[in-house]
C-alpha positions in Angstrom: 33.7 15.0 36.7 30.7 16.1 38.7 31.8 19.8 38.4 32.1 19.7 34.7 28.9 17.8 34.4 27.1 20.7 36.1 28.8 23.1 33.7 27.5 21.0 30.8 23.9 21.3 32.2 24.4 25.1 32.4 26.2 25.8 29.1 25.6 22.8 26.9 27.4 19.6 25.9 29.3 21.2 23.0 31.3 23.4 25.4 32.6 20.4 27.3 33.5 18.4 24.2 35.2 21.2 22.3 36.8 22.8 25.3 37.8 19.6 26.8 39.4 18.2 23.6 41.2 21.5 23.0 42.5 21.5 26.6 43.8 18.0 26.1 45.5 18.9 22.8 47.3 22.0 24.3 48.4 20.3 27.5 49.6 17.1 25.9 51.6 19.1 23.3 53.1 20.9 26.3 54.7 17.7 27.5 57.3 18.1 24.7 58.6 21.4 26.2 58.2 20.5 29.9 61.8 20.5 31.2 61.1 19.5 34.8 58.8 17.4 36.9 56.6 20.3 38.4 55.5 21.7 35.0 54.9 18.2 33.7 52.7 17.4 36.7 50.8 20.7 36.2 50.2 19.8 32.5 49.0 16.3 33.5 46.5 17.8 35.9 45.3 20.1 33.1 45.0 17.0 30.8 42.8 15.3 33.4 40.5 18.3 33.5 40.2 18.2 29.7 39.6 14.5 29.6 36.9 14.7 32.2 35.1 17.5 30.4 35.3 15.8 27.0 34.1 12.4 28.3 31.2 13.9 30.3 30.1 16.1 27.4 30.3 13.3 24.8 28.7 10.6 27.0 25.8 13.0 27.9 25.3 14.0 24.3 25.0 10.4 23.3 22.3 9.9 25.9 20.6 13.1 24.8 20.3 11.8 21.3 19.2 8.2 22.2 15.5 7.3 22.5 14.6 6.4 26.1 14.2 2.7 25.3 17.6 2.5 23.6 19.9 4.3 26.1 21.6 1.1 27.0 22.4 0.4 23.4 23.8 3.9 23.0 26.0 3.4 26.0 27.3 0.1 24.6 28.3 1.7 21.3 29.9 4.6 23.1 31.9 2.3 25.2 33.1 0.4 22.1 34.7 3.7 20.9 36.4 4.0 24.3 37.7 0.5 24.2 39.0 1.1 20.7 41.0 4.1 21.8 42.4 2.3 24.8 43.3 -0.7 22.6 44.9 1.3 19.7 46.5 4.1 21.6 49.4 2.2 23.3 50.4 0.4 20.1 50.4 3.6 18.1 52.4 5.4 20.8 55.0 2.6 20.9 55.3 2.8 17.1 55.8 6.6 17.1 58.2 6.4 20.0 60.4 3.9 18.2 60.4 5.9 15.0 60.6 9.5 16.3 61.0 9.7 20.0 58.9 10.9 22.9 58.2 14.4 21.6 56.6 12.9 18.5 54.4 10.8 20.7 53.0 13.8 22.5 52.5 15.8 19.3 50.7 12.8 17.7 48.4 12.5 20.7 47.8 16.3 20.6 46.9 16.1 16.9 44.4 13.3 17.7 42.8 15.6 20.4 42.7 18.4 17.8 40.7 16.2 15.5 38.3 15.5 18.3 38.0 19.2 18.8 36.9 19.7 15.2 34.5 16.8 15.3 33.1 18.1 18.6 31.8 21.2 16.8 28.9 19.0 15.6 28.0 18.0 19.1 24.3 18.9 19.9 24.1 21.4 22.7 21.3 19.5 24.6 18.9 20.9 27.2 20.4 23.7 29.3 19.4 24.8 32.7 18.6 28.5 33.0 19.3 28.8 36.6 22.8 28.1 38.2 22.7 25.0 40.4 24.2 25.5 43.9 23.3 22.2 45.5 25.6 19.3 46.2 28.0 18.3 43.4 27.0 14.7 43.5 23.6 14.0 42.0 21.4 11.7 44.0 20.0 9.9 41.0 23.5 8.5 40.1 24.6 7.5 43.6 22.8 4.2 43.7 23.8 3.1 40.2 27.3 4.4 40.8 27.7 2.3 44.0 26.6 -0.9 42.2 29.1 -0.1 39.4 31.9 0.4 42.0 31.1 -3.0 43.7 30.8 -4.8 40.4 34.1 -3.4 39.0 36.2 -4.7 41.9 36.6 -8.3 40.5 37.8 -6.8 37.2 40.1 -4.4 38.9 41.7 -7.3 40.7 41.9 -9.3 37.5 43.5 -6.6 35.5 45.9 -5.6 38.3 47.2 -9.0 39.4 46.5 -11.6 36.8 50.0 -11.3 35.3 51.7 -12.0 38.6 49.2 -14.8 39.3 49.7 -16.3 35.9 53.4 -16.9 36.6 52.5 -18.8 39.7 50.2 -21.3 37.9 52.4 -21.7 34.8 50.6 -19.2 32.6 53.6 -17.1 31.8 52.0 -15.2 28.9 48.7 -13.5 29.9 48.5 -11.5 26.7 46.1 -14.0 25.1 44.0 -13.8 28.2 43.5 -10.1 27.8 43.0 -10.5 24.1 40.1 -13.0 24.8 38.6 -10.6 27.3 38.8 -7.6 25.0 37.5 -9.5 22.1 34.5 -10.9 24.0 33.6 -7.4 25.4 33.7 -5.8 21.9 31.6 -8.6 20.4 29.0 -8.5 23.1 28.8 -4.7 23.3 28.7 -4.5 19.5 26.5 -7.4 18.4 24.6 -7.5 21.7 24.3 -3.8 22.2 20.6 -4.0 22.8 20.8 -6.6 25.5 20.7 -4.1 28.4 17.5 -2.5 27.0 15.8 -5.8 26.2 16.6 -7.3 29.5 16.0 -4.2 31.5 18.5 -2.5 33.8 17.6 -4.7 36.8 18.1 -8.1 35.0 21.1 -6.9 33.0 22.9 -5.5 36.1 22.0 -8.6 38.2 23.3 -10.9 35.5 26.5 -8.8 35.3 27.0 -9.0 39.1 26.5 -12.8 38.9 29.1 -13.1 36.2 31.7 -10.7 37.8 31.4 -12.1 41.3 31.5 -15.7 40.1 34.7 -14.8 38.1 36.4 -13.4 41.2 35.4 -16.3 43.3 36.4 -18.8 40.6 39.9 -17.2 40.4 40.2 -17.4 44.1 39.3 -21.1 44.6 40.4 -22.7 41.3 44.1 -22.2 41.1 44.7 -23.5 37.6 45.0 -22.0 34.1 41.6 -23.5 33.1 40.0 -21.5 35.9 41.6 -18.3 34.5 40.2 -18.9 31.0 36.7 -19.6 32.3 36.8 -16.7 34.7 38.0 -14.4 31.8 34.9 -15.3 29.7 32.6 -14.6 32.7 34.4 -11.3 33.4 33.9 -10.2 29.8 30.1 -11.0 30.0 29.7 -9.1 33.2 31.7 -6.1 32.1 29.8 -6.0 28.8 26.4 -5.6 30.6 27.3 -3.7 33.8 28.2 -0.3 32.6 25.5 0.2 29.9 22.7 -1.0 32.2 23.6 1.2 35.1 24.6 4.2 33.0 21.2 4.2 31.3 19.5 3.9 34.7 21.4 6.9 36.1 20.5 9.0 33.1 16.8 7.9 33.2 16.5 8.8 36.9 17.8 12.3 36.5 15.8 15.2 35.1 16.9 16.2 31.6 18.3 19.5 32.7 20.5 17.8 35.3 21.7 14.9 33.1 25.3 16.1 32.8 25.7 16.3 36.6 24.3 12.8 36.9 26.7 11.5 34.3 29.6 13.2 36.0 28.6 11.6 39.4 28.1 8.1 37.9 31.4 8.1 36.1 33.2 9.2 39.3 32.5 5.8 40.7 34.4 4.2 37.8 37.4 6.4 38.6 37.1 5.4 42.3 37.1 1.7 41.5 40.1 2.1 39.2 42.0 4.2 41.7 41.1 2.8 45.1 40.5 -0.8 44.1 44.1 -1.7 43.1 45.4 -0.1 46.3 43.0 -1.9 48.6 43.4 -5.3 46.9 47.1 -4.7 46.8 47.1 -4.7 50.6 45.2 -8.0 50.6 47.8 -9.5 48.2 50.7 -8.2 50.4 49.3 -10.0 53.5 48.0 -13.1 51.7 48.1 -13.9 48.0 46.5 -13.0 44.6 43.8 -15.7 44.8 42.7 -14.3 48.2 42.4 -10.9 46.7 40.4 -12.3 43.8 38.1 -14.1 46.2 37.6 -10.9 48.4 36.8 -8.9 45.3 34.2 -11.5 44.2 32.6 -11.7 47.6 32.4 -7.9 47.9 30.8 -7.7 44.5 27.9 -9.9 45.8 26.9 -7.1 48.1 25.8 -5.3 45.0 22.7 -7.5 44.8 21.2 -5.8 47.8 21.9 -2.4 46.2 20.2 -3.5 43.0 17.1 -4.5 45.0 16.9 -1.1 46.7 17.4 0.7 43.4 14.5 -1.3 41.9 12.2 -0.1 44.7 13.4 3.5 44.3 13.1 3.4 40.5 9.3 3.2 40.7 9.2 6.7 42.3 10.3 8.4 39.0 13.1 10.9 38.4 15.2 12.2 41.2 16.0 15.9 41.1 19.1 17.3 42.8 18.4 19.6 45.8 19.0 23.3 45.1 
């Protein structure tokens, strides 16, 4: 992500959106002819490159087009599209699989990526840097917001990874409605309340998000009943609705316009780290104790984000942070 973000600053956002979507289309279509594990893994790696490029290009272009005082709103709407894809994709894939088999699933997904390629032709290029950047891949302006995002995401990571197992222990055998409540609340808040991060300001919005997320994790850890799960789910949805847009807009605001793509790439890397490292670390906690202890640990770790927000608030007054060259 940081690497393709830098490419976007050099050559424009359209290159990332169009090239990334086309890479996804070609690689996913290749799944249908991959006859062994090694070529399939190679194609999956190529898909990851394309997805990273497309996401960074689109996310940066959205911020390019948004007025400075509405960047949080733009991030909220953009995330609704992401949630919609994640919500509709699995169901569509299952339907195609049952009707036509796996090859049809891959070709359908490839066709969707081709549509994205065509739509990407209308992506604005954005501000481009004339000189190649040879400094560190990680942009300093996004490190602080990214760290807060990482810490705040841990309760949700624990929730999404282990709530199904935990539900069985407390008599909540079907957690489908729990996830439905969560997704519905997030979509409503990010849709109807898209301007909340801008109206509250990044500091208030991110602090409120951390309060909600850490409280949800702690509540799941100490209240071992289905009622605690439902209340924690609502708090989790509130926190997740505010956290990403508030911090994303801050990372973009702190970076110079010609380095925005690199900042977006750096910031989004922390999301991947939380999604990849978080379940493994919390899984170790579960293996030596229990799911509630893992929820509690995640909630307590998230509270350390308050100190990071305070430091960010002091640094924000200094203005944009350029990457060293």
